[in-house]
DSSP file (Angstrom, degrees, kcal/mol; ACC not computed):
  #  RESIDUE AA STRUCTURE BP1 BP2  ACC     N-H-->O    O-->H-N    N-H-->O    O-->H-N    TCO  KAPPA ALPHA  PHI   PSI    X-CA   Y-CA   Z-CA
    1    1 A M              0   0    0      0, 0.0     2,-0.5     0, 0.0     0, 0.0   0.000 360.0 360.0 360.0 136.9   16.5  -25.6  -25.2
    2    2 A T        -     0   0    0      0, 0.0     0, 0.0     0, 0.0     0, 0.0  -0.901 360.0-155.6 -99.2 125.9   13.3  -26.4  -26.9
    3    3 A I        -     0   0    0     -2,-0.5     4,-0.1     4,-0.0     3,-0.1  -0.896  24.3-118.8-104.3 123.1   10.2  -25.4  -25.1
    4    4 A P    >   -     0   0    0      0, 0.0     3,-1.4     0, 0.0    -1,-0.0  -0.161  38.6 -89.5 -62.6 153.1    7.1  -27.4  -26.0
    5    5 A A  T 3  S+     0   0    0      1,-0.2     3,-0.1     3,-0.0     0, 0.0  -0.274 110.2  19.8 -61.2 148.0    4.1  -25.5  -27.5
    6    6 A D  T 3  S+     0   0    0      1,-0.2    -1,-0.2    -3,-0.1     2,-0.1   0.580  88.7 150.0  67.1  12.4    1.5  -24.2  -25.2
    7    7 A S    <   -     0   0    0     -3,-1.4     2,-0.6    -4,-0.1    -1,-0.2  -0.382  44.4-130.6 -69.7 152.7    3.9  -24.4  -22.2
    8    8 A T        -     0   0    0     -3,-0.1     2,-0.5    -2,-0.1    -1,-0.0  -0.933  20.2-162.2-103.4 123.5    3.5  -21.9  -19.4
    9    9 A I        -     0   0    0     -2,-0.6     2,-0.5     2,-0.0    -2,-0.0  -0.916   1.9-163.8-109.4 128.3    6.7  -20.1  -18.5
   10   10 A I        -     0   0    0     -2,-0.5     2,-0.2     2,-0.0    -2,-0.0  -0.952  18.3-132.8-112.0 117.7    6.9  -18.4  -15.1
   11   11 A L        -     0   0    0     -2,-0.5     2,-1.6     1,-0.1     3,-0.2  -0.503  15.2-131.8 -63.6 128.5    9.7  -15.9  -14.6
   12   12 A N     >  +     0   0    0     -2,-0.2     4,-1.9     1,-0.2     3,-0.2  -0.604  38.3 167.5 -78.4  75.1   11.5  -16.4  -11.2
   13   13 A V  H  > S+     0   0    0     -2,-1.6     4,-2.6     1,-0.2    -1,-0.2   0.846  70.8  58.2 -60.9 -37.7   11.4  -12.7  -10.2
   14   14 A W  H  > S+     0   0    0     -3,-0.2     4,-0.8     1,-0.2    -1,-0.2   0.929 107.5  44.3 -61.8 -46.0   12.3  -13.5   -6.7
   15   15 A A  H >4 S+     0   0    0      2,-0.2     3,-0.7     1,-0.2    -2,-0.2   0.915 112.4  53.7 -64.0 -42.8   15.6  -15.2   -7.7
   16   16 A L  H >< S+     0   0    0     -4,-1.9     3,-1.2     1,-0.2    -2,-0.2   0.922 110.9  47.4 -57.6 -45.7   16.4  -12.3  -10.3
   17   17 A H  H 3< S+     0   0    0     -4,-2.6    -1,-0.2     1,-0.2    -2,-0.2   0.609 111.0  51.3 -76.0 -10.0   15.9   -9.8   -7.5
   18   18 A H  T << S+     0   0    0     -4,-0.8     2,-0.8    -3,-0.7    -1,-0.2   0.157  71.8 130.5-108.7  18.7   18.0  -11.7   -5.1
   19   19 A D    X>  -     0   0    0     -3,-1.2     4,-2.9     1,-0.2     3,-1.4  -0.625  45.4-157.7 -73.2 109.5   21.0  -12.1   -7.3
   20   20 A E  T 34 S+     0   0    0     -2,-0.8    -1,-0.2     1,-0.3     5,-0.1   0.653  89.4  65.4 -68.0 -15.4   23.9  -11.0   -5.1
   21   21 A K  T 34 S+     0   0    0      1,-0.1    -1,-0.3     3,-0.1     3,-0.1   0.753 115.7  28.2 -74.2 -23.5   26.0  -10.4   -8.3
   22   22 A R  T <4 S+     0   0    0     -3,-1.4     2,-0.5     1,-0.3    -2,-0.2   0.804 124.5  41.7-101.7 -40.6   23.5   -7.6   -9.2
   23   23 A W  S  < S-     0   0    0     -4,-2.9     2,-0.3     0, 0.0    -1,-0.3  -0.955  75.1-134.9-122.7 125.5   22.2   -6.3   -5.9
   24   24 A E  S    S-     0   0    0     -2,-0.5     4,-0.1     1,-0.3    -3,-0.1  -0.584  90.4  -4.0 -75.6 133.5   24.2   -5.8   -2.9
   25   25 A S  S >  S-     0   0    0     -2,-0.3     3,-1.7    -5,-0.1    -1,-0.3   0.949  76.6-177.1  50.0  58.5   22.5   -7.2    0.2
   26   26 A P  T 3  S+     0   0    0      0, 0.0    -1,-0.1     0, 0.0     4,-0.1   0.717  76.2  59.7 -60.9 -18.6   19.3   -8.2   -1.7
   27   27 A E  T 3  S+     0   0    0     -9,-0.1     2,-0.2     2,-0.1    74,-0.1   0.712  90.5  88.9 -81.8 -19.6   17.6   -9.4    1.4
   28   28 A D  S <  S-     0   0    0     -3,-1.7     2,-1.1    -4,-0.1    -4,-0.0  -0.469  84.2-119.0 -79.8 146.2   17.9   -5.9    3.1
   29   29 A F        +     0   0    0     -2,-0.2     3,-0.1     1,-0.1    -1,-0.1  -0.758  49.8 155.7 -84.1 100.9   15.2   -3.2    2.7
   30   30 A V    >   +     0   0    0     -2,-1.1     3,-1.9     1,-0.1     4,-0.2  -0.712  16.8 174.8-130.8  80.6   17.3   -0.5    1.0
   31   31 A P  G >  S+     0   0    0      0, 0.0     3,-2.2     0, 0.0     4,-0.2   0.798  75.8  74.3 -56.8 -27.8   15.0    1.9   -1.0
   32   32 A E  G >  S+     0   0    0      1,-0.3     3,-2.4     2,-0.2     4,-0.3   0.791  77.2  75.4 -54.9 -30.4   18.1    4.0   -1.7
   33   33 A R  G <  S+     0   0    0     -3,-1.9     3,-0.4     1,-0.3    -1,-0.3   0.718  93.2  52.7 -59.8 -19.2   19.3    1.4   -4.2
   34   34 A Y  G X  S+     0   0    0     -3,-2.2     3,-2.0    -4,-0.2    -1,-0.3   0.370  77.2  99.9 -98.4   5.4   16.7    2.7   -6.7
   35   35 A E  T <  S+     0   0    0     -3,-2.4    -1,-0.2     1,-0.3    -2,-0.1   0.822  78.4  59.1 -58.4 -30.9   17.8    6.4   -6.4
   36   36 A A  T 3  S+     0   0    0     -3,-0.4    -1,-0.3    -4,-0.3    -2,-0.1   0.457  97.3  66.2 -83.6   4.5   19.7    5.9   -9.7
   37   37 A Y    <   +     0   0    0     -3,-2.0    -1,-0.2     1,-0.1     7,-0.0  -0.608  55.5 152.5-123.3  73.6   16.4    5.0  -11.5
   38   38 A P        +     0   0    0      0, 0.0    -1,-0.1     0, 0.0     3,-0.1   0.721  48.5  84.3 -73.5 -22.3   14.2    8.2  -11.4
   39   39 A A  S    S-     0   0    0      1,-0.1     5,-0.0     2,-0.1     2,-0.0  -0.216  90.5 -83.5 -80.0 172.7   12.2    7.4  -14.5
   40   40 A L    >>  -     0   0    0      1,-0.1     3,-1.3     3,-0.0     4,-1.0  -0.318  42.9-107.0 -71.3 157.5    9.1    5.3  -14.8
   41   41 A A  H 3> S+     0   0    0      1,-0.3     4,-2.5     2,-0.2     3,-0.3   0.839 114.4  63.7 -58.9 -36.4    9.4    1.6  -15.2
   42   42 A P  H 3> S+     0   0    0      0, 0.0     4,-1.5     0, 0.0    -1,-0.3   0.836  97.6  59.8 -58.8 -27.3    8.5    1.5  -18.9
   43   43 A V  H <4 S+     0   0    0     -3,-1.3     4,-0.2     1,-0.2    -2,-0.2   0.953 112.1  36.9 -60.2 -49.5   11.6    3.5  -19.6
   44   44 A Y  H >< S+     0   0    0     -4,-1.0     3,-1.3    -3,-0.3    -1,-0.2   0.854 112.5  57.4 -74.4 -34.0   13.8    0.8  -18.1
   45   45 A A  H 3< S+     0   0    0     -4,-2.5    -1,-0.2     1,-0.2    -2,-0.2   0.808 103.3  55.1 -68.5 -26.1   11.8   -2.1  -19.4
   46   46 A A  T 3< S+     0   0    0     -4,-1.5    -1,-0.2    -5,-0.2    -2,-0.2   0.525  84.2 115.8 -79.5  -7.5   12.3   -0.8  -23.0
   47   47 A S    <   -     0   0    0     -3,-1.3     6,-0.1    -4,-0.2    -3,-0.0  -0.362  63.4-145.6 -67.1 144.9   16.1   -0.8  -22.5
   48   48 A K  S    S+     0   0    0      1,-0.1     2,-0.6     4,-0.0    -1,-0.2   0.603  84.5  76.1 -80.8 -14.2   18.0   -3.2  -24.8
   49   49 A D  S >  S-     0   0    0      1,-0.1     3,-1.9    -5,-0.1     4,-0.3  -0.887  70.8-153.7-102.3 116.4   20.5   -3.8  -21.9
   50   50 A F  G >  S+     0   0    0     -2,-0.6     3,-1.7     1,-0.3    -1,-0.1   0.817  92.8  64.9 -57.1 -31.6   19.2   -6.0  -19.2
   51   51 A A  G 3  S+     0   0    0      1,-0.3    -1,-0.3    -3,-0.1    -3,-0.0   0.719  89.6  67.1 -66.3 -17.5   21.5   -4.4  -16.7
   52   52 A D  G <  S+     0   0    0     -3,-1.9    -1,-0.3    -8,-0.1     2,-0.2   0.582  76.9 109.5 -77.1 -10.5   19.7   -1.1  -17.1
   53   53 A R    <   -     0   0    0     -3,-1.7     3,-0.1    -4,-0.3    -8,-0.1  -0.476  52.7-163.5 -69.8 134.6   16.5   -2.6  -15.5
   54   54 A D  S    S-     0   0    0      1,-0.3     2,-0.3    -2,-0.2    -1,-0.2   0.782  74.9 -12.4 -87.9 -33.0   15.7   -1.3  -12.1
   55   55 A H        -     0   0    0    -14,-0.1    -1,-0.3     4,-0.1     3,-0.1  -0.962  50.4-139.6-158.1 170.3   13.3   -4.2  -11.4
   56   56 A L    >   +     0   0    0     -2,-0.3     3,-1.7   -43,-0.1   -43,-0.1  -0.010  59.7 121.9-124.0  28.0   11.5   -7.1  -13.1
   57   57 A G  T 3  S+     0   0    0      1,-0.3    -1,-0.1   -44,-0.1     3,-0.1   0.731  79.1  47.1 -68.0 -23.0    8.2   -7.0  -11.5
   58   58 A Y  T 3  S-     0   0    0      1,-0.4     7,-3.1    -3,-0.1    -1,-0.3   0.195 122.9 -93.9-102.9  15.3    6.4   -6.5  -14.8
   59   59 A G  E <   -A   64   0A   0     -3,-1.7    -1,-0.4     5,-0.2     2,-0.3  -0.534  40.1 -99.2 106.9-173.2    8.3   -9.3  -16.7
   60   60 A A  E >   +A   63   0A   0      3,-0.6     3,-1.3    -2,-0.2    -4,-0.0  -0.940  69.2   7.3-147.3 166.4   11.4   -9.4  -18.8
   61   61 A S  T 3  S-     0   0    0     -2,-0.3     3,-0.2     1,-0.3     0, 0.0  -0.300 122.6 -29.3  60.8-143.2   12.5   -9.5  -22.3
   62   62 A R  T 3  S+     0   0    0      1,-0.2     2,-1.0   -16,-0.0    -1,-0.3   0.593 127.8  78.7 -77.4 -12.4    9.8   -9.1  -24.9
   63   63 A R  E <   +A   60   0A   0     -3,-1.3    -3,-0.6     2,-0.0     2,-0.2  -0.435  63.0 140.9-102.3  60.4    7.3  -10.6  -22.6
   64   64 A I  E     -A   59   0A   0     -2,-1.0    -5,-0.2    -5,-0.2     4,-0.0  -0.633  66.0 -77.9 -97.2 163.1    6.5   -7.7  -20.3
   65   65 A C    >   -     0   0    0     -7,-3.1     3,-1.2    -2,-0.2     4,-0.1  -0.334  35.6-145.9 -55.6 127.5    3.1   -6.7  -18.9
   66   66 A P  T 3  S+     0   0    0      0, 0.0     3,-0.3     0, 0.0    -1,-0.2   0.707  99.2  51.5 -65.8 -18.0    1.3   -4.9  -21.8
   67   67 A A  T 3>  +     0   0    0      1,-0.2     4,-3.2     2,-0.1     5,-0.3  -0.069  68.6 126.4-110.5  32.8   -0.4   -2.6  -19.2
   68   68 A I  H <> S+     0   0    0     -3,-1.2     4,-2.1     1,-0.2     5,-0.2   0.856  74.8  52.1 -57.5 -36.2    2.9   -1.6  -17.4
   69   69 A H  H  > S+     0   0    0     -3,-0.3     4,-1.7     2,-0.2    -1,-0.2   0.920 114.0  42.1 -65.7 -44.1    2.0    2.1  -17.8
   70   70 A L  H  > S+     0   0    0      2,-0.2     4,-2.5     1,-0.2    -2,-0.2   0.918 114.9  50.9 -66.3 -43.7   -1.5    1.6  -16.3
   71   71 A A  H  X S+     0   0    0     -4,-3.2     4,-1.9     1,-0.2    -2,-0.2   0.924 111.2  46.5 -67.4 -44.1   -0.2   -0.7  -13.5
   72   72 A E  H  X S+     0   0    0     -4,-2.1     4,-2.1    -5,-0.3    -1,-0.2   0.901 113.9  48.2 -69.3 -35.9    2.6    1.7  -12.4
   73   73 A R  H  X S+     0   0    0     -4,-1.7     4,-2.4     1,-0.2    -2,-0.2   0.918 111.1  51.0 -69.7 -39.1    0.2    4.8  -12.4
   74   74 A N  H  X S+     0   0    0     -4,-2.5     4,-2.1     2,-0.2    -1,-0.2   0.827 108.5  51.3 -67.7 -30.2   -2.4    2.9  -10.5
   75   75 A L  H  X S+     0   0    0     -4,-1.9     4,-2.6    -5,-0.2    -1,-0.2   0.905 109.9  51.0 -68.5 -41.5    0.2    1.9   -7.8
   76   76 A F  H  X S+     0   0    0     -4,-2.1     4,-2.7     1,-0.2    -2,-0.2   0.938 112.7  44.7 -64.1 -44.4    1.2    5.5   -7.6
   77   77 A I  H  X S+     0   0    0     -4,-2.4     4,-2.6     2,-0.2    -2,-0.2   0.918 113.5  50.4 -65.9 -39.1   -2.5    6.6   -7.1
   78   78 A A  H  X S+     0   0    0     -4,-2.1     4,-2.1     2,-0.2    -2,-0.2   0.953 113.0  46.1 -65.5 -48.5   -3.1    3.8   -4.6
   79   79 A T  H  X S+     0   0    0     -4,-2.6     4,-2.7     2,-0.2     5,-0.2   0.919 112.8  51.1 -57.0 -45.3    0.0    4.7   -2.6
   80   80 A A  H  X S+     0   0    0     -4,-2.7     4,-2.1     1,-0.2    -2,-0.2   0.920 109.5  49.1 -59.2 -45.5   -0.9    8.4   -2.7
   81   81 A K  H  X S+     0   0    0     -4,-2.6     4,-2.0     2,-0.2    -1,-0.2   0.860 110.2  51.2 -63.4 -37.9   -4.4    7.7   -1.4
   82   82 A L  H  X S+     0   0    0     -4,-2.1     4,-2.5     2,-0.2    -2,-0.2   0.916 113.2  44.6 -63.1 -45.1   -3.0    5.6    1.5
   83   83 A L  H  < S+     0   0    0     -4,-2.7    -2,-0.2     1,-0.2    -1,-0.2   0.850 112.8  54.1 -66.9 -31.6   -0.6    8.4    2.5
   84   84 A W  H  < S+     0   0    0     -4,-2.1    -2,-0.2    -5,-0.2    -1,-0.2   0.875 118.4  32.2 -67.3 -42.6   -3.4   10.9    2.1
   85   85 A A  H  < S+     0   0    0     -4,-2.0    37,-2.9    -5,-0.1     2,-0.4   0.779 117.0  47.1 -89.4 -32.2   -5.8    9.0    4.4
   86   86 A F  E  <  -B  121   0B   0     -4,-2.5     2,-0.5    35,-0.2    35,-0.2  -0.890  61.2-138.2-126.7 145.9   -3.5    7.4    7.0
   87   87 A D  E     -B  120   0B   0     33,-3.4    33,-2.5    -2,-0.4     2,-0.6  -0.874  25.1-164.1 -88.3 127.6   -0.6    8.1    9.3
   88   88 A I  E     +B  119   0B   0     -2,-0.5     2,-0.3    31,-0.2    31,-0.2  -0.960  22.8 156.1-116.1 110.1    1.7    5.0    9.1
   89   89 A T  E     -B  118   0B   0     29,-2.5    29,-3.5    -2,-0.6     2,-0.2  -0.847  48.0 -84.9-131.3 166.4    4.2    5.0   12.1
   90   90 A A  E     -B  117   0B   0     -2,-0.3    27,-0.2    27,-0.2    26,-0.1  -0.507  40.2-125.8 -72.7 145.0    6.3    2.5   13.9
   91   91 A D    >   -     0   0    0     25,-2.2     3,-1.7    -2,-0.2    -1,-0.1  -0.818  13.4-158.0 -93.2 110.9    4.4    0.7   16.7
   92   92 A P  T 3  S+     0   0    0      0, 0.0    -1,-0.2     0, 0.0    25,-0.0   0.775  92.4  53.3 -61.7 -25.0    6.5    1.1   19.9
   93   93 A D  T 3  S+     0   0    0      2,-0.1     2,-0.2    -3,-0.1    -2,-0.0   0.565  88.0 105.9 -85.1 -10.8    4.8   -2.0   21.4
   94   94 A A    <   -     0   0    0     -3,-1.7    21,-0.0    22,-0.2    -4,-0.0  -0.450  69.9-133.1 -74.0 143.2    5.7   -4.2   18.4
   95   95 A I        -     0   0    0     -2,-0.2    -1,-0.1     1,-0.0    -2,-0.1  -0.852  34.5-119.9 -90.8 114.9    8.4   -6.8   18.6
   96   96 A P        -     0   0    0      0, 0.0     2,-0.7     0, 0.0    20,-0.1  -0.239  17.6-152.1 -61.4 140.7   10.4   -6.3   15.4
   97   97 A D    >   -     0   0    0     17,-0.2     3,-2.3    18,-0.2     4,-0.2  -0.913   3.8-165.2-111.5  99.6   10.7   -9.2   13.0
   98   98 A G  T 3  S+     0   0    0     -2,-0.7     3,-0.2     1,-0.3    -1,-0.1   0.602  90.2  50.6 -64.0 -10.4   13.9   -8.9   11.2
   99   99 A N  T >  S+     0   0    0      1,-0.1     3,-2.1     2,-0.1     4,-0.3   0.099  70.9 118.0-110.9  19.1   12.7  -11.5    8.6
  100  100 A A  G X  S+     0   0    0     -3,-2.3    13,-1.9     1,-0.3     3,-1.2   0.834  71.3  60.1 -53.5 -31.2    9.4   -9.7    7.9
  101  101 A H  G 3  S+     0   0    0      1,-0.3    -1,-0.3    -3,-0.2    -2,-0.1   0.644  88.3  74.1 -76.8 -12.4   10.4   -9.2    4.3
  102  102 A T  G <  S-     0   0    0     -3,-2.1    -1,-0.3     1,-0.1    -2,-0.2   0.620 103.1-121.1 -79.5  -7.5   10.8  -13.0    3.7
  103  103 A G    <   -     0   0    0     -3,-1.2     9,-0.3    -4,-0.3    -1,-0.1   0.119   1.4-112.0  88.6 158.4    7.0  -13.5    3.7
  104  104 A S  S    S+     0   0    0      7,-3.4     2,-0.3    -3,-0.1    -1,-0.1   0.273  93.2  53.5-110.7   7.6    4.6  -15.5    5.7
  105  105 A S        -     0   0    0      6,-0.4     2,-0.3    -3,-0.1     6,-0.1  -0.907  69.1-136.8-138.5 166.8    3.6  -18.0    3.1
  106  106 A T        +     0   0    0     -2,-0.3     3,-0.3     4,-0.1     2,-0.3  -0.804  59.5  39.5-121.0 161.3    5.3  -20.3    0.7
  107  107 A G  S    S-     0   0    0     -2,-0.3    -2,-0.1     1,-0.2     0, 0.0  -0.711 108.8 -22.9 106.3-153.3    4.6  -21.0   -3.0
  108  108 A F  S    S+     0   0    0     -2,-0.3     2,-0.4     1,-0.1    -1,-0.2   0.866 124.4  51.5 -64.8 -42.7    3.7  -18.8   -5.9
  109  109 A M  S    S-     0   0    0     -3,-0.3     2,-0.4     2,-0.0    -1,-0.1  -0.852  70.4-163.4-103.9 132.8    2.2  -15.9   -3.9
  110  110 A Q        -     0   0    0     -2,-0.4     2,-0.4    -6,-0.1    -7,-0.1  -0.922   3.0-167.5-114.3 140.1    4.2  -14.4   -1.0
  111  111 A C        -     0   0    0     -2,-0.4    -7,-3.4    -6,-0.1    -6,-0.4  -0.991  24.3-115.5-124.8 140.2    2.8  -12.1    1.7
  112  112 A V        -     0   0    0     -2,-0.4   -11,-0.2    -9,-0.3   -12,-0.1  -0.312  26.7-118.0 -70.5 154.9    4.8  -10.1    4.1
  113  113 A K        -     0   0    0    -13,-1.9     2,-0.4     1,-0.1    -1,-0.1  -0.262  52.3 -67.4 -74.8 170.3    4.8  -10.8    7.8
  114  114 A N        -     0   0    0      1,-0.2   -17,-0.2     2,-0.1    -1,-0.1  -0.524  41.1-161.7 -65.8 124.5    3.6   -8.2   10.2
  115  115 A Y        -     0   0    0     -2,-0.4   -18,-0.2   -19,-0.1    -1,-0.2   0.579  36.3-118.7 -83.5 -12.7    5.9   -5.3   10.2
  116  116 A G        +     0   0    0      1,-0.2   -25,-2.2   -26,-0.1     2,-0.3   0.947  60.5 148.0  78.2  48.2    4.7   -3.9   13.5
  117  117 A C  E     -B   90   0B   0    -27,-0.2     2,-0.5   -25,-0.0   -27,-0.2  -0.833  46.1-127.8-116.6 157.7    3.5   -0.6   12.3
  118  118 A K  E     -B   89   0B   0    -29,-3.5   -29,-2.5    -2,-0.3     2,-0.6  -0.903  20.7-169.1-103.7 124.0    0.6    1.6   13.5
  119  119 A I  E     +B   88   0B   0     -2,-0.5     2,-0.4   -31,-0.2   -31,-0.2  -0.966  14.0 170.4-116.5 117.9   -1.9    2.7   10.8
  120  120 A Q  E     -B   87   0B   0    -33,-2.5   -33,-3.4    -2,-0.6    -2,-0.0  -0.991  37.4-109.5-133.9 141.9   -4.3    5.3   11.9
  121  121 A I  E     -B   86   0B   0     -2,-0.4   -35,-0.2   -35,-0.2     3,-0.1  -0.338  26.1-135.9 -65.1 144.1   -6.8    7.4   10.0
  122  122 A R  S    S-     0   0    0    -37,-2.9     2,-0.3     1,-0.2    -1,-0.1   0.802  72.5 -13.3 -78.0 -27.2   -5.7   11.1    9.8
  123  123 A S     >  -     0   0    0    -38,-0.3     4,-2.0     1,-0.1    -1,-0.2  -0.981  64.1-103.3-162.4 167.1   -9.1   12.7   10.5
  124  124 A E  H  > S+     0   0    0     -2,-0.3     4,-2.0     2,-0.2     5,-0.2   0.867 119.9  55.7 -63.2 -38.0  -12.8   12.1   10.8
  125  125 A A  H  > S+     0   0    0      1,-0.2     4,-1.9     2,-0.2    -1,-0.2   0.891 108.8  47.7 -65.0 -40.3  -13.4   13.8    7.5
  126  126 A K  H  > S+     0   0    0      2,-0.2     4,-2.7     1,-0.2    -1,-0.2   0.871 108.1  54.6 -67.9 -36.8  -11.0   11.3    5.9
  127  127 A R  H  X S+     0   0    0     -4,-2.0     4,-2.4     2,-0.2    -2,-0.2   0.907 108.8  48.5 -61.2 -42.1  -12.6    8.4    7.6
  128  128 A I  H  X S+     0   0    0     -4,-2.0     4,-2.3     2,-0.2    -1,-0.2   0.916 112.1  49.0 -66.4 -41.7  -16.0    9.4    6.1
  129  129 A T  H  X S+     0   0    0     -4,-1.9     4,-2.5     2,-0.2     5,-0.2   0.955 112.8  48.3 -62.2 -50.6  -14.4    9.8    2.6
  130  130 A V  H  X S+     0   0    0     -4,-2.7     4,-2.5     1,-0.2    -2,-0.2   0.914 113.6  45.8 -58.2 -47.3  -12.8    6.3    2.9
  131  131 A E  H  X S+     0   0    0     -4,-2.4     4,-2.0     2,-0.2    -1,-0.2   0.851 111.6  50.8 -65.5 -35.3  -15.9    4.7    4.0
  132  132 A E  H  X S+     0   0    0     -4,-2.3     4,-1.9     2,-0.2    -2,-0.2   0.898 113.1  47.6 -65.7 -40.2  -18.0    6.4    1.3
  133  133 A E  H  X S+     0   0    0     -4,-2.5     4,-2.6     2,-0.2    -2,-0.2   0.899 109.1  54.5 -64.2 -43.9  -15.5    5.2   -1.3
  134  134 A F  H  X S+     0   0    0     -4,-2.5     4,-2.2    -5,-0.2    -2,-0.2   0.921 109.3  45.9 -57.5 -50.5  -15.5    1.7    0.1
  135  135 A L  H  X S+     0   0    0     -4,-2.0     4,-1.5     2,-0.2    -1,-0.2   0.857 111.2  52.5 -65.8 -35.5  -19.3    1.4   -0.2
  136  136 A A  H  X S+     0   0    0     -4,-1.9     4,-1.7     2,-0.2    -2,-0.2   0.906 109.5  50.4 -60.6 -42.7  -19.2    2.8   -3.8
  137  137 A A  H  X S+     0   0    0     -4,-2.6     4,-2.6     1,-0.2     5,-0.2   0.903 104.3  57.2 -65.8 -41.1  -16.6    0.3   -4.7
  138  138 A Q  H  X S+     0   0    0     -4,-2.2     4,-1.1     1,-0.2    -1,-0.2   0.906 107.5  48.9 -54.7 -41.4  -18.7   -2.6   -3.2
  139  139 A E  H  < S+     0   0    0     -4,-1.5     4,-0.4     1,-0.2    -1,-0.2   0.906 111.9  47.5 -64.6 -40.0  -21.5   -1.6   -5.5
  140  140 A I  H >< S+     0   0    0     -4,-1.7     3,-0.7     1,-0.2    -2,-0.2   0.886 113.6  47.8 -65.9 -40.6  -19.3   -1.5   -8.6
  141  141 A F  H >< S+     0   0    0     -4,-2.6     3,-1.9     1,-0.2     4,-0.3   0.595  88.1  84.7 -82.1 -12.2  -17.7   -4.9   -7.8
  142  142 A K  G >< S+     0   0    0     -4,-1.1     3,-1.6     1,-0.3    -1,-0.2   0.861  81.6  64.0 -55.6 -35.2  -21.0   -6.7   -7.1
  143  143 A A  G <  S+     0   0    0     -3,-0.7    -1,-0.3    -4,-0.4    -2,-0.1   0.704 103.1  49.1 -65.1 -15.2  -21.3   -7.3  -10.9
  144  144 A Y  G <         0   0    0     -3,-1.9    -1,-0.2     1,-0.2    -2,-0.2   0.366 360.0 360.0-105.5   7.5  -18.1   -9.5  -10.7
  145  145 A E    <         0   0    0     -3,-1.6    -1,-0.2    -4,-0.3    -2,-0.1   0.504 360.0 360.0 -78.9 360.0  -19.1  -11.7   -7.7
C-alpha cells in the first residue's frame, strides 16, 4: 500500500488492545494479565517481536513516543501522589455500571464512565499540601493560557 506524502496515520490502539486472539476477555478489567510484564514499557517497546509488547499506548513499530521514558515515570509519580493523598474505596451507595470501561464519549478521545468509587483526602495535612501545590501549579501554567 502506498501512503501519500504528508498523510497522518493514527494507530487504532483500541482495536489492538481488544484483539481476542491476543488478549483473553479484552473487555474485562484484569490487571493480572500484565504480571508477566514486570519491566518498564521501553523494554517491551524495543522488542523486535510484536508479540512481546505488553501494551501499545505509546505507539508501535519504529513510530513510538520519543518521550516514553518520561511519560511512564510521570504516570508513576502521578499515581503515587494520588495514592499518597487520597483514600479510594468502593462507594456502597453507587449502582455499579458493568460497562464503565467502555467510555462515556465517542470519537478519538474516550473517557471512562463513573466507576462508583469514593475518593477522600487522607488527612488535613495532606489537604493543605494538595491545595498549596494546586495554587503553585496555577501560577506556573498561567504563562500558557
